[in-house]
Every structure is written in structure tokens, then in C-alpha cells.
C-alpha positions as CSV (number, residue, x, y, z in Angstrom):
1,M,0.0,0.0,0.0
2,T,1.4,3.4,-1.0
3,L,2.0,6.2,1.6
4,A,-0.8,8.3,0.1
5,K,-3.2,5.4,0.4
6,R,-2.3,4.7,4.0
7,I,-2.9,8.3,4.9
8,L,-6.3,8.4,3.1
9,L,-7.4,5.1,4.8
10,L,-6.4,6.5,8.2
11,V,-8.4,9.7,7.6
12,F,-11.4,7.6,6.7
13,I,-11.1,5.5,9.9
14,L,-10.7,8.5,12.1
15,N,-13.7,10.2,10.4
16,L,-15.8,7.1,11.2
17,G,-14.9,7.5,14.8
18,G,-15.7,11.2,14.9
19,L,-12.1,12.0,15.8
20,I,-11.5,14.5,13.0
21,P,-15.0,15.7,11.9
22,A,-13.7,19.0,10.4
23,L,-10.9,17.5,8.3
24,A,-12.9,16.1,5.3
25,P,-14.1,19.5,4.0
26,V,-10.5,20.8,4.3
27,L,-9.2,17.9,2.2
28,A,-11.7,18.5,-0.6
29,A,-11.8,22.3,-0.5
30,D,-9.7,23.0,-3.6
31,E,-10.9,20.0,-5.6
32,P,-13.4,20.1,-8.5
33,L,-16.6,18.2,-7.9
34,L,-17.5,15.1,-9.8
35,S,-21.1,15.0,-10.9
36,E,-23.5,12.3,-9.6
37,Q,-23.8,11.0,-13.1
38,E,-20.0,10.5,-13.5
39,V,-19.6,9.0,-10.1
40,Q,-22.4,6.4,-10.5
41,G,-21.3,5.7,-14.1
42,A,-17.8,5.1,-12.9
43,V,-18.9,2.8,-10.1
44,S,-21.1,0.8,-12.5
45,K,-18.1,0.5,-14.8
46,L,-15.9,-0.6,-11.9
47,I,-18.4,-3.4,-11.1
48,A,-18.1,-4.6,-14.7
49,V,-14.3,-4.4,-14.7
50,V,-14.1,-6.3,-11.4
51,E,-16.4,-9.0,-12.5
52,K,-14.4,-9.4,-15.7
53,D,-10.8,-9.0,-14.8
54,Y,-10.2,-9.0,-11.0
55,I,-7.9,-11.8,-10.1
56,R,-9.4,-12.9,-6.7
57,D,-12.1,-15.4,-7.3
58,D,-12.9,-15.5,-3.5
59,A,-13.7,-11.7,-3.4
60,R,-15.0,-10.8,-6.8
61,Q,-18.7,-11.4,-6.2
62,D,-18.6,-9.8,-2.7
63,I,-17.1,-6.6,-4.2
64,A,-19.8,-6.5,-6.9
65,E,-22.5,-7.0,-4.4
66,L,-21.1,-4.3,-2.1
67,L,-20.8,-1.7,-4.9
68,N,-24.3,-2.5,-6.2
69,A,-25.8,-2.1,-2.8
70,A,-24.1,1.3,-2.4
71,L,-25.6,2.4,-5.7
72,Q,-29.1,1.1,-4.8
73,Q,-29.1,2.6,-1.3
74,G,-28.1,6.0,-2.4
75,E,-24.7,6.1,-0.9
76,L,-23.3,7.5,-4.1
77,N,-26.0,10.1,-4.8
78,G,-24.9,13.7,-5.3
79,S,-21.6,15.2,-6.3
80,F,-18.3,14.1,-4.8
81,S,-14.8,15.6,-4.6
82,F,-12.1,13.3,-5.9
83,G,-10.6,12.9,-2.4
84,R,-13.9,12.0,-0.8
85,L,-14.7,9.5,-3.5
86,K,-11.2,8.0,-3.3
87,I,-11.5,7.5,0.4
88,K,-14.9,5.9,0.2
89,L,-14.3,3.6,-2.7
90,E,-10.8,2.4,-1.6
91,S,-12.1,1.8,1.9
92,M,-15.1,-0.2,0.7
93,L,-13.0,-2.3,-1.6
94,Y,-10.4,-3.0,1.1
95,S,-13.1,-3.9,3.7
96,V,-14.3,-6.8,1.4
97,S,-11.1,-8.0,-0.2
98,Q,-8.3,-6.9,2.3
99,D,-6.5,-6.1,-1.0
100,S,-4.5,-2.8,-0.9
101,N,-3.7,-2.9,-4.6
102,F,-7.0,-1.0,-5.4
103,E,-6.3,2.7,-6.0
104,L,-8.5,5.3,-7.5
105,L,-6.6,7.6,-9.9
106,W,-7.3,11.0,-11.5
107,Q,-7.0,11.3,-15.2
108,S,-4.6,14.2,-16.0
109,G,-2.7,15.6,-18.9
110,L,-3.7,16.1,-22.5
111,N,-3.5,12.4,-23.2
112,G,-5.7,11.5,-20.2
113,T,-2.9,9.6,-18.4
114,A,-4.0,8.2,-15.1
115,M,-1.7,9.5,-12.3
116,A,-1.3,8.6,-8.7
117,A,-0.5,11.3,-6.2
118,D,2.8,9.6,-5.4
119,E,3.8,8.3,-8.8
120,L,7.6,8.5,-9.3
121,P,9.1,9.7,-12.6
122,G,11.1,6.9,-14.2
123,A,14.7,6.8,-15.2
124,L,17.3,4.2,-16.4
125,Q,21.0,5.1,-15.6
126,T,23.9,3.2,-17.1
127,Q,27.7,3.4,-16.3
128,M,30.7,1.4,-17.2
129,L,32.7,0.8,-14.1
130,D,36.3,-0.2,-13.5
131,G,37.2,-3.7,-14.7
132,G,34.5,-3.7,-17.3
133,I,31.6,-4.0,-14.9
134,G,28.4,-2.6,-16.4
135,Y,26.0,-0.9,-14.0
136,L,22.3,-0.3,-14.6
137,A,20.1,1.6,-12.1
138,V,16.3,1.5,-12.4
139,D,14.6,4.5,-10.8
140,G,10.9,5.2,-10.3
141,D,8.0,4.0,-12.3
142,L,8.3,2.6,-15.8
143,F,4.9,2.2,-17.5
144,D,4.9,3.7,-20.9
145,E,5.8,1.8,-24.1
146,Q,8.7,4.2,-24.6
147,W,10.6,2.4,-21.9
148,R,11.0,-0.7,-24.1
149,A,13.2,1.3,-26.4
150,E,15.1,2.8,-23.4
151,M,15.7,-0.6,-22.0
152,D,17.1,-1.7,-25.4
153,K,19.4,1.4,-25.4
154,A,20.7,0.5,-21.9
155,M,21.4,-3.1,-22.8
156,A,23.2,-2.0,-26.0
157,F,25.4,0.2,-23.8
158,L,26.1,-2.7,-21.5
159,S,26.8,-5.2,-24.2
160,D,30.6,-4.9,-24.0
161,S,30.7,-5.3,-20.2
162,K,32.3,-8.4,-18.6
163,A,29.7,-8.5,-15.8
164,I,26.5,-6.6,-15.0
165,V,25.1,-5.2,-11.8
166,V,21.4,-4.2,-11.9
167,D,20.4,-1.8,-9.0
168,L,16.7,-2.1,-8.2
169,R,16.8,-0.4,-4.8
170,S,15.0,2.7,-6.2
171,A,12.8,0.9,-8.7
172,G,9.1,1.7,-8.6
173,M,6.3,-0.1,-10.5
174,S,6.4,-1.4,-14.0
175,S,4.1,-3.3,-16.4
176,L,4.2,-7.1,-17.0
177,P,5.1,-6.6,-20.7
178,L,8.1,-4.4,-19.8
179,S,9.2,-7.0,-17.2
180,Q,9.0,-9.7,-19.8
181,H,11.0,-7.6,-22.3
182,F,13.7,-6.9,-19.7
183,L,14.0,-10.6,-18.7
184,S,14.2,-11.5,-22.4
185,H,17.7,-10.0,-22.5
186,F,18.9,-12.6,-20.1
187,M,16.9,-15.7,-20.8
188,P,16.9,-17.9,-24.0
189,V,14.2,-17.1,-26.6
190,G,11.1,-19.2,-26.0
191,Q,12.0,-20.2,-22.4
192,P,9.0,-20.1,-20.0
193,L,9.5,-17.2,-17.6
194,S,6.3,-17.7,-15.6
195,M,2.8,-19.2,-15.6
196,V,0.3,-16.4,-15.5
197,T,-3.1,-16.8,-14.0
198,F,-5.8,-14.3,-14.9
199,A,-9.4,-13.9,-13.6
200,H,-11.6,-16.9,-13.8
201,Q,-8.6,-19.2,-13.7
202,Q,-7.4,-18.4,-17.2
203,R,-3.8,-19.5,-17.5
204,T,-1.1,-18.9,-20.0
205,P,2.7,-19.3,-20.1
206,L,4.9,-16.1,-20.4
207,L,7.9,-16.7,-22.7
208,A,11.2,-15.0,-23.3
209,Q,11.1,-13.0,-26.6
210,Q,13.6,-12.1,-29.3
211,V,15.6,-8.9,-28.4
212,A,18.2,-6.9,-30.2
213,N,21.0,-7.2,-27.6
214,P,20.7,-10.5,-25.7
215,V,23.2,-11.0,-22.8
216,S,25.4,-14.0,-23.0
217,G,24.4,-16.7,-20.5
218,D,27.9,-17.0,-19.0
219,K,28.2,-13.2,-18.2
220,P,27.9,-12.8,-14.4
221,L,24.8,-10.9,-13.3
222,F,24.0,-9.4,-9.9
223,I,20.7,-7.9,-8.8
224,V,20.7,-5.5,-5.9
225,T,17.4,-5.4,-3.9
226,S,15.8,-3.6,-1.0
227,P,12.6,-4.1,1.1
228,F,10.8,-1.6,-1.1
229,I,10.9,-3.6,-4.4
230,A,7.4,-4.8,-5.3
231,G,5.4,-6.6,-8.0
232,S,6.9,-6.6,-11.4
233,W,10.6,-6.1,-10.3
234,E,10.1,-8.9,-7.8
235,F,9.1,-11.0,-10.7
236,V,12.3,-10.1,-12.5
237,A,14.6,-10.8,-9.5
238,F,12.7,-14.1,-8.7
239,T,12.8,-15.4,-12.3
240,L,16.5,-14.7,-12.7
241,Q,17.3,-16.3,-9.3
242,Q,15.2,-19.4,-9.9
243,A,16.9,-19.9,-13.3
244,D,20.4,-19.6,-11.6
245,R,21.0,-16.7,-14.0
246,A,21.7,-14.0,-11.3
247,T,22.9,-13.6,-7.8
248,I,20.5,-11.5,-5.7
249,V,22.3,-9.2,-3.2
250,G,20.6,-7.1,-0.5
251,M,17.4,-7.4,1.5
252,P,14.2,-9.4,1.0
253,T,11.6,-7.7,-1.2
254,I,8.1,-6.7,-0.2
255,G,6.3,-9.8,-1.4
256,L,3.5,-8.5,-3.6
257,G,2.6,-11.5,-5.8
258,Y,-0.2,-9.8,-8.0
259,M,0.4,-7.8,-11.1
260,T,-1.8,-4.6,-11.4
261,T,-3.4,-2.8,-14.3
262,V,-5.1,0.5,-14.7
263,G,-8.7,0.6,-16.0
264,K,-10.5,3.7,-17.1
265,L,-13.8,4.2,-15.4
266,S,-14.9,7.7,-16.6
267,E,-13.6,10.9,-18.1
268,H,-11.7,11.7,-15.0
269,L,-11.3,8.4,-13.1
270,S,-9.3,5.2,-13.4
271,M,-8.7,2.3,-11.0
272,V,-5.6,0.3,-10.3
273,M,-6.6,-3.3,-9.8
274,A,-4.8,-6.7,-9.4
275,Y,-5.4,-8.7,-12.6
276,A,-2.8,-11.5,-12.7
277,E,-0.7,-13.8,-10.5
278,L,2.6,-15.2,-11.5
279,Q,4.1,-18.5,-10.5
280,H,7.3,-20.5,-11.5
281,P,6.4,-22.5,-14.6
282,Q,7.8,-25.7,-13.2
283,T,7.5,-25.6,-9.4
284,G,4.5,-23.3,-9.0
285,D,6.5,-21.3,-6.4
286,S,6.3,-17.5,-6.2
287,W,7.6,-14.6,-4.0
288,K,4.1,-13.8,-2.7
289,N,4.1,-12.8,1.0
290,S,7.8,-14.0,1.6
291,G,9.4,-11.7,-1.0
292,V,12.5,-12.6,-3.0
293,I,15.1,-13.8,-0.5
294,P,18.6,-12.7,-1.5
295,D,21.4,-15.2,-2.1
296,V,23.7,-12.7,-0.2
297,Q,21.8,-10.8,2.5
298,T,23.1,-7.4,3.5
299,D,21.8,-4.0,4.4
300,A,20.4,-2.1,1.4
301,D,22.9,0.8,1.8
302,Q,25.8,-1.7,1.6
303,A,24.3,-4.0,-1.0
304,M,25.9,-2.1,-4.0
305,S,29.4,-2.3,-2.7
306,V,28.9,-6.0,-1.8
307,A,27.6,-6.7,-5.3
308,L,30.6,-5.0,-6.9
309,K,33.0,-7.0,-4.8
310,L,31.2,-10.2,-5.9
311,A,31.4,-9.1,-9.6
312,R,35.1,-8.5,-9.3
313,V,35.6,-11.9,-7.8
314,A,33.5,-13.5,-10.5
315,L,35.8,-12.0,-13.1
């Protein structure tokens, strides 16, 4: 659960207890109001999206029933500020599913991009260090299709390195296709990366694809982790570790086993929702709850220097 979501959930709970009765109007004072028509249309669309694509079979129907009841009982009548609606919907969804992946977003920008309040701008940084060790740092959130080309540029830069260290300590969120593309630089074409389960128990294997600059399988690879790595980058670290393709250095990751997607609900609103679960294609194992456990455990602030030492030893 993001920091912004934790704060909003706490505000909602305190409001229920009457501890901060004057805070809600302040939170929404500068926000435009969403019309009753848009709010009810968005919730109706959310019900359809949940019933079609939400990964959790055990909670899908309960969520739909709760939202339908809210519509029928008039809980969503009248106009809402975005902040008020966000607190209400996310709290309702969590109360039924205990799933903190749900997050209501505001559509912003000329292209209608859905933005979270705490979304981190993405960046890929590359360096060639002493001894021919290639360094790649992943920072922030990488969602747009443009990052596929940026990944290819980074891997082309690192193609002459003798070993590679990938620093994920500041990585944010990413999409499943981008994770698949990144892994395809290190895994043989056609090799199963994961078994993906979607809603209603639809399952399909995820395979390594052809890329422009594949990394030789005998090139030492080290992945630096921290407790803040979640979801798609956990998938990357777990897959490379399970394939004996990389040494994981640092601290256990957060343990979020579901992949999320963003679905548009209305002109101004979108919802983040868990839509897929990944498991090892042979063993069925995953990093869910336990996180990815490093091969070499060390504090996050020391993990980079430890990984570089291991890379030098490997060479």
C-alpha cells in the first residue's frame, strides 16, 4: 500500500470514529466536484471491470454486491470531490477484499494519463565501471511503451561489459510486458518465464522473446534489492534467481505477488486493480508474501558495494 493510500485510509477510519470531523471539508476544499452521473457511471463500470478482470475469485462477487448495494441505497448520490470518493471507494474495496492494490486515480494531462499522487518519474541510468563491470540503475515507475526502447538502449550500452550489476533499490512499479521484455535480454528465446493466472482461472505461459542485444548466459549478473521492491521487479529478480541466472544481493523484497493494471472508469477516473498472478512455470512457487530472498543478504545501503565485490571476484 502506498503512503498516500495509507494516509487516506487512516483519515477515513478517524472520520468514522468522529475524531476529526472537520478534516474532510478541508481535504476537498480545492478539488473540483465530480457529478453524480459521472460517479455512478464510474462505479457501474468498476463493477463490470471487477467481474471481468479482478484476479481474486474469492472476493470478486462480494465486491460487486457491495458496490451494487451502495448504488441502490443512495450512498453515491450527489456530487463528490475526488478525495472524498477516493477514500470511500478504496475503503469499501479493502473492507471486502483486504487487497491494498486497489487505488483510484485521477485522469490528468492532455493524453488522459492516469496519475497517482505519489507516482515517481522513471529513469534508467547506465555506467561502465572499472574492470568492465556494467551498471544499470532502475529508478521510479516505468509504465509507458517508450521504456521498451530505453531498455534496449541501456542493454546495448552494457553489451561490451564483462559483468552486469542491476540496482533495483529505487525501482518503482512497471508493467508485465516491460518486465517480460527486460527478462528476455537474459533468458533464452522461448524459455518459459512464468505461468500467468488471470481472472476466472485463465492461465497462459509467459515466454522470453527475441531482443536486439541479448546478454550471454555466461556473463555474471548481480541484482541489488531492498525491502521496497514490489510486484513486477520482484518477478524479474525471482525469475533470474530461480533460473540460476543471477545472484541476488541485498534485503528481502516486499512480497506482492499480484500484477496490477489501470482501467479507465470515466472521463476523470481510473482504478488500479490486481489482474494477474505469476508462478514459476515448473515448481509453481512465487515470491508472494515472503518476498524474494537474496542469495547474499546485507543492508540495502551496503548492497551495492557487496555486489561490486562479488562481480570483481567472478571476473
